[in-house]
VMD Tcl script that draws the C-alpha trace (Angstrom):
set ca {
  {11.12 6.39 1.97}
  {12.31 3.12 -0.64}
  {10.80 1.68 -3.26}
  {9.17 -1.52 -2.78}
  {8.75 -4.69 -5.43}
  {5.15 -5.64 -6.21}
  {5.33 -9.24 -4.72}
  {7.56 -6.42 -1.44}
  {4.07 -4.24 -1.45}
  {1.64 -7.95 -0.88}
  {2.72 -8.57 1.78}
  {2.38 -5.74 3.31}
  {-0.60 -5.17 2.20}
  {-1.81 -8.41 4.04}
  {-0.02 -7.42 6.50}
  {-1.97 -4.05 6.10}
  {-5.08 -5.35 6.19}
  {-3.59 -7.80 9.40}
  {-3.71 -5.19 11.57}
  {-0.62 -3.62 11.02}
  {1.11 -6.91 12.27}
  {1.17 -10.48 11.38}
  {3.02 -13.69 11.75}
  {4.30 -15.13 9.47}
  {1.66 -18.13 8.55}
  {-1.33 -14.98 8.59}
  {0.82 -13.53 5.72}
  {1.29 -17.45 3.70}
  {-2.46 -17.10 5.45}
  {-2.75 -14.87 3.36}
  {-1.00 -14.92 -0.78}
  {-2.42 -17.91 -0.51}
  {-5.79 -16.40 -0.24}
  {-5.58 -14.70 -3.55}
  {-3.99 -17.48 -4.67}
  {-0.06 -16.41 -4.92}
  {2.40 -18.72 -3.68}
  {5.07 -18.48 -2.85}
  {8.07 -20.08 -1.52}
  {8.82 -20.34 2.88}
  {12.75 -18.66 1.42}
  {10.91 -16.29 -1.40}
  {8.66 -15.30 1.31}
  {11.10 -14.38 4.61}
  {13.76 -13.36 1.16}
  {11.27 -10.61 0.84}
  {10.22 -9.75 4.82}
  {14.01 -9.40 5.12}
  {14.03 -7.75 2.18}
  {10.94 -4.92 3.43}
  {12.90 -4.28 7.30}
  {16.56 -3.38 5.07}
  {13.81 -0.89 4.16}
  {12.38 0.01 7.33}
  {8.79 -0.64 5.87}
  {8.76 -3.53 8.01}
  {10.87 -4.25 11.94}
  {10.35 -7.93 13.01}
  {10.32 -8.90 16.17}
  {9.46 -12.07 18.48}
  {5.90 -13.76 20.59}
  {6.83 -16.77 21.83}
  {9.43 -18.67 19.79}
  {7.22 -16.70 16.39}
  {8.87 -14.10 14.02}
  {5.86 -11.07 13.86}
  {6.01 -8.27 11.13}
  {5.29 -5.38 12.66}
  {4.54 -1.68 9.41}
  {6.58 1.25 10.49}
  {4.50 2.80 8.13}
  {1.00 2.63 6.84}
  {-1.10 2.29 3.68}
  {-2.10 5.76 4.14}
  {1.04 6.99 4.61}
  {2.79 4.34 1.26}
  {-0.42 5.55 -0.80}
  {0.49 9.15 -0.78}
  {4.21 8.83 -0.76}
  {3.50 7.09 -3.85}
  {1.52 9.51 -5.48}
  {2.73 12.23 -4.91}
  {6.43 10.74 -7.24}
  {3.98 8.95 -9.82}
  {2.72 13.12 -10.13}
  {6.43 14.13 -9.83}
  {7.69 11.43 -12.81}
  {3.99 11.42 -14.69}
  {3.33 15.32 -14.42}
  {6.10 16.68 -13.36}
  {4.06 17.84 -9.93}
  {0.75 19.12 -12.34}
  {-2.91 17.42 -10.39}
  {-4.53 19.72 -12.20}
  {-2.74 17.31 -15.96}
  {-3.62 13.69 -13.02}
  {-7.04 15.28 -13.04}
  {-7.09 16.24 -16.77}
  {-6.56 13.15 -17.84}
  {-8.87 10.49 -15.39}
  {-11.59 12.77 -16.79}
  {-10.78 12.57 -20.54}
  {-9.82 9.16 -19.74}
  {-14.04 8.39 -17.99}
  {-11.41 7.46 -14.79}
  {-12.95 9.91 -12.95}
  {-17.30 9.87 -12.66}
  {-19.57 12.67 -11.96}
  {-20.44 10.71 -8.68}
  {-16.16 10.52 -8.02}
  {-16.06 14.12 -9.06}
  {-19.78 14.98 -6.10}
  {-17.53 13.32 -3.41}
  {-14.31 14.07 -3.96}
  {-16.02 17.95 -4.09}
  {-17.41 17.53 -0.59}
  {-13.86 16.08 1.11}
  {-12.28 19.68 -1.11}
  {-15.38 21.39 0.79}
  {-14.71 20.04 4.08}
  {-18.30 18.16 5.03}
  {-17.90 14.79 3.23}
  {-15.90 11.09 5.05}
  {-13.40 9.62 2.60}
  {-14.19 7.98 -0.18}
  {-13.51 4.95 -0.82}
}
mol new
graphics top color blue
foreach p $ca { graphics top sphere $p radius 0.5 }
foreach p [lrange $ca 0 end-1] q [lrange $ca 1 end] { graphics top cylinder $p $q radius 0.2 }
display resetview
């Protein structure tokens, strides 16, 4: 899977929030609600790049373009997490978790939730 830029990721987040499919107007509305105002040409260029990267596909609904995510948010997060682990920690999840604990980024409650998940008895926390 190809990397996406921060702006491209913002568009993808909006599309994922809409259930994986969104019209151009819905994307613009989503950007504006987050305080991001990009020009029409910029948005269309970013959408085109996402189609080229095979992260999005486009279709028609009447005369309007509809954009559909080819990958889910979970798939993207998993891919990016693996890339991060490989790049920063040479694939060591233990190194990542040790850093999270050392910097107080993993609370006891988070640990307990993860342990339940590991043991197969808990739901994935958000």
